[in-house]
N, C-alpha and C positions, 0 to 999 in steps of 0.2 A: 191774058190767062187760059187756060186748057179744060177746054170741056172736058177733059176725060178725068183728071182729079180736080175740076176747082180750082187752079191755081198753075201757076206757074213758077216751076225751082222754088217747092218750098222754103222751109229754113232750116228746119229741122223735118226727117226721114226718120220715123218711128215702127223699128220692126218687133213683132212681136217675134219669139226665135221657135219652139216647137213644129213644125210642119210648113218652115217659110225659111228660117235661116240653116235650119237641120234635119233630115228625112226622120224626126224619132218617133212619131207620130203611129208608125206600126208596133213599133218596140215596146214604143206604152203603154198600146191600148191592150197591145197583146199580156201586160205583165200584171195591168190592174185587171183586166176581165178573171184571169187563174187565181191572183190571190182574192179579188171576190168570191169567185164561187169556193174557195178553200172555205171561207168562213160563213157558207152558206147563203149568199145571195144567190138567187137564180137569174144569172143572165149569160149571156152568152155575146159574143167579140161585136158582130153587129150592132146591136143595141149600146154598146156601152160607146161605142163610132160616134154613133146617131143624135147619142143625149150629152157625150160627154165632151168630145172632142174640145180642148178654148177651155176647161172651166180648170178653176183651181180645183187640191184634194178637200180641201174645207168644204164645198157648194158639191161636190160629188157625193162625202159623206153624208152630208147634211139631208140630198137628195136618197140616199141609200136607206138611210133609218126611218125619214117620212114614205118613202113607198116601198118599200120590202119589209119594213119591220127590222130591221138587222145594224142593233148599235154599234160602234164603230170600237171593237176592241181593242185594252191598252196594247200602245207598240204598232199596230198595225198600218199605219200611216208610215212611219220609220221604215218600218220593213217591208211595203210598196217604195220606195224611196231607194233604199239598198237595193232591194232585186233589181230596179230600172236601173242604175247604174251599174252591176254589174253585166248588165244586157249590153245598157250602152258600151261597155271596155269593148264589149266583140264585136260587137253588129254596126256603130254607132257614124256614121259617114253625113258629111252636109250634101246643103242643096245642090245641085250640078250647075256651075255656074257663077254660085252668090259671092264667092272671094273677091273674082273678078270687076266683080259691079262694087262689091267695098270697094276695093282699090280706086274705083273712078270718081267716088263722093268725098268730100274734106268729111275728116274725120270728127270736127266738132257741129259736124247737121248729123250726124247717124247718132241712134242711143236704140235700145232693145227693153223692151217690156213686154213679162211673161205670165203666165200662170204658176210657172214652175217657183221652186224654193230657189234662195239662191246659191246654195251648196249646186243645188241638179243643174242650176242653169253653169256658173260657172266650169261645172266640171263638163260637161255638153261641149260648150265655149270651147272649150281647153284643148278637147280630145279632137277637135276638126279644123284647129286651127286659124282663129274667127275671135277670139277672146282680143285680143292686140288689138284690130278694128272700132275698139267702141274705145279704148280708153278708158274704163271703167264707169262709162256710162250704161250701167246694166241693172233695171228696175225691176222688182217682184212683188206679187201679188201682196203676198209678205207684207211688204211695207205698203199697204192702205187698208180701209177700212174692210170694202169690197170687195172681192176681186171682178171678172169679166163674168154677165152681161154689163154691167154697170159700169160708168166713168171714170170710177176712180184713181185707177192705175195710168188711165194716160193723162188722166189732166194732172197726177202726180209726176210723172216724166218729165211734160211738156214744163209746168214749173221750177220740176229740180234742174233744166235745160234752157232758163227764161226764156220764154217761147213761147208766144200765145198760142191755145188751140189752132185757131182757124189761122194760125200760119204751120201748120203741121199736116203733114200726111202720113195715117197709117197704114203699114204694109201686114193681111191679117190674112190667114186662111181658113178661118172659124168663122161661122154664124154669130158667138158669143160675143167672140173677139172684133167682128165688125157691127154689132150693137153696140159695143162697149165706147169703139169710135165713135160711130153718129151722136151718140146720148152725149160723146165730151163735144160734140163739134168739130169734128175732124175730119174732113175727107177722107175715103180710108178704100184701097183698090186689094182686091182678093186674089189671092195667089194658090191656085189647081193645081199644082204641079207635084205636091207632095206623095208621099207613097201611101197614105191615107187616103187618097181621092179617086177611087176606084168606081166609082158611080157618073154617067152618064148628066146627071145634074148638079154637079161638082160649081159649076159657075153659075149656074140658074139660083145655084139653094143661097148664095152669097151675094148675088144679084139683088135677090128679092129681102135679105137682108137691110141693105142700103150698101152695097160697094159702087161707087161711081164707074169701076172696069174691073174684071179681071184679066187673068193672066197665068201663063204657067208653065215657062221658062223664063229666067233670069234675064234673059241678055236682054230684054224689051222695056223691063224697067227703066235704062236711063232716060228712054224716048218717052215713057210716060210720064215719067215726074218733070222732065221739059232739061233733063243735061244731058251735056254734050256725051255724043256716044268715046271711051276714051280710044287713043291710038292704039294703033296696031304694038304687038310689044314683037 
């Protein structure tokens, strides 16, 4: 057993998408902030990043209604999604080193579980050339009753893959995501190498939420998982 993850060679590695596989959070958070301001929400980018990174749009808009008294206008969520996808087309990149690591892991042992909606997920993974690694094993918060920080999505993903939660490891970049994995009884590694982690407490925040260990470069992930490093190509 590996004390860094709670086990060696997990049967299933569950990847969050935004901020883990793709460096999308700076783009997404900027577009969300501008669109919230457009409908009269007095909020800045720092607050949006702190409160809503890793959170589903359903949960975000519920918080906006409760905390700011601004109900979701008709068509707003779809407009934010369309705006974000346009920005992805121009700016989105995969996290450095992700593709090589995915190639080193057997495909049947990896999946994606993200707060993003299915259309955005597939679009983003296709743009960055990562979709084929997951062989259709891409799960969205829209498929469950409650998004992160609740455990529903990770439990659903594990169930769909036929693996017990304790035999999985989650890779997450957000406090709600880490909390969701822990609530599901799944060990979690925190990734703090995305462009949205711009402060010194990045690792500390994820550790405090329950991550077993944090890392900021994907080249170390096979080692953390107890998986042999791929041979030089």
